[in-house]
N, C-alpha and C positions, 0 to 999 in steps of 0.2 A: 431699493431700487438696485438692481442689478448690475455688478460688474466686473468685466477681466480684467487683471493686472499683469501685464506683459513684461517681466524683468529678469535678466540673465545672474542678477545677485542676488542672491538667498536672502543677504540678511536682509538686503532694502527690500525685497520681495514679502519678506516674513512684517517688517515694520509695517508698509502699507498696509498689507491686506488687516492687521490687528486694528492699525491707528481704523477705518473703514469699519470694519466689525464693530467700532465702538461704537460707531458715529448710526448702526444698523442699519449699515448695508451689507447686500449677500457676494460677496467676495468668491471669485474663480481665479485664481492662477497658472500660469502661463510662463515657464525658464527658458523657455528657446523655441526658435524660430515653428519646427514643426509642430508641437505641440498648440501653440498659437494659431498656427493654419489652420488645425486640425476642428477647434473648438470654434472660432468664429463660424465655421461652417455647416454645426452639427447645433450651433445654440443662439439666442437672441440673448442683445445685452443691450441695457439702458447707457451702457458708458463702456470704452474701454482705457484704459491709461498703459501706452506704449513707450518701449525706448525703443531707440534707434538701432544700436547696435544688438544683433542678436547671433547666438550662436543657429549655424546652418540657415542665415538669411538677414535681411533688413528689416525694421521694423515700418521704415515704409512702405515698404512691397502688401505688411499683414493690411495698410492704411488702405491703399491701393487696391487691395481684393472685398477687403470690408465695405467702401462705400459702394460696391457692385451690389452686394447683398442683400443693404440693409443699409440706407445713406442717412437712416433715421438716427443710426446711434453714435451719439456723442466719443468724440476723440481728444483724450489728452496725452501731449506728448512729453516724457519726461526723457533726457538726454545730457550725457557730461557734454556734447557738441553745442560751440554757445556760439557760430556762424552765422551768417545774419542768411545765407545760403541754404543752410539744413532748415531753420526753420519756416525760409518762406517756400523752399519743397514741399516740407510738413503741412500747412499751411493750406496749399497751392490744391494738395492730394484730398484735404477737405479735413486734417485736424481743425479745432475749436479753440486749441488753446496747446504752448507750450512751456514748460519749464524748465529751466538751467538747474542741473545737480553741480553741487547740494539743495537741495531747498527745505524748505520750514513744511513741514507733516502739516501745520495746522492751514499753512498756504493753499497745499493742495488740495485738504477735506473744503478748503471754502470755494474753491475753484469749481471743482467737481458740483456744490452745491449749484453756487452761480449758473455753471453749462446744463445741469438738469432743467430750473426754472424755465433757462430760455430757451433749449430744445423741447423742452416737453411742454407747459405749463405758460407760452409767450412771456417769461418774466417776470410773472405771478409765483410771489412764496403761499398767497391764499387762495384755495380754486377751492371754486363751486357745481355743483351741479343737483338739479334739483333741491330740495330741505338740507342737503348735508354739503357740510362745509372741510376744508383740509388747511391745516395751519403745517405747511411742511416743513418748515424751518425748524417747527416747535413737537413735529409730530403730535398735532392735538388733531382731536375730527370732532367737530358742532352739530347739530341735528336740530333742527328750529330754534340754532343762539341755543343751545344746551351741550355742554359738553359729556362725551361716552368715553368709557375708555376703555379700550380695546385693548389685546394683546400683540405682540408684533409679529405675525402671522394673520391676526385678523385688518393689522396696519396696512399690512403689506399687500397682503388680496384688496383691500377697498382703493391704495395707492394705484396699483395696477389696472383695475375696473377704472379707474379715474385717467390712468392714460393714452385708455384705449373704449374710452365712451362709444355705447351701440353698434359695438365690434364684439361677434361673437369669441368667447375665447376658451379655449379648448380645459377639458380637466388636466390632460397634461403639459399643457403651457401652463397652468396655475402652479403645479406642483413643482414643475422644475424651478417657476418663478422664486417657490417659498426656501426648494431644497438646494437648489443648485445643482454639484458635483455627485450631492449625495442621492439623488432622487430616489436609484434601484434599491436604497435600504428600505425607500418603503413596498410594500408587499401589496398593497392596494391603494383605492382613492378614498377611502376610508376618514379618512382626516381632512382630506381638502373637503368633504361633505362637512365633517363637523365642526370646523372653522368658519365656514358659510353658513349653516346652522345658525352660531351663536351672532355671528354678525348680524345679517340679518333679524334675529330676535333681538340685538341691542338696539338696532334701529326703528324697526317697527313702535320698541317699546316710548317713542317720541310720537305716536301719533301720526305716522307720514307711511304713504303707499312703502308697499318694498321694492328699492329701486332694483334688485338682481333679481334678474328672468333668469328660470333656467332652460336651456334649447336642447331638447332628449335629445340623449343619444350623441349630445357633443361635449356638451358645457354650460355655457355661462354670459351672459353678456347684461353692463348697467344702460337698466334704461328708464327712465323715471316717463311722468308726463310733461 
């Protein structure tokens, strides 16, 4: 899943990013209001972790603008402000959770995973589509109850499809979801074709129809009988 971390304390920003990368999340970062504001307009995120006090502006304004653009994006506020008014204001703007600094990184990770289950998969950690089941807590994939081994990129692509069933997803969106800020390093979409080809092969090897349909000139969509 793709997460934007907005925090002006660079040490904490790096710590959160490293911890979430260790949990296989794709993280992008912003250390000030202007960078964060630009990113929420340029990219889509599954969740945003945002501090209230930022150089150049308020994290509350980021939440306000984000909810106008994409109301489905989950939001967790992290702040040294512990007043009830600040918590209420953040939640009323659309934040899903509020953590007061200092906090335990394990707790933040648990809250992010819980947020993802609520926001994207209606509270479920085991999600199925056709013959395929993903266990999001353990990052395991089963086809007809047989476990298949996927690379990190293959798993992330499949989960991205599961988050957008029967919706056409462009090659550019898939590349951004896998590469994030480093998407420009890819000089072609060959790596996307390769990942999807391998993913299809592993799924259909279990004698089930290919669920990933190519949409000519645009991208792909998850669509099973």
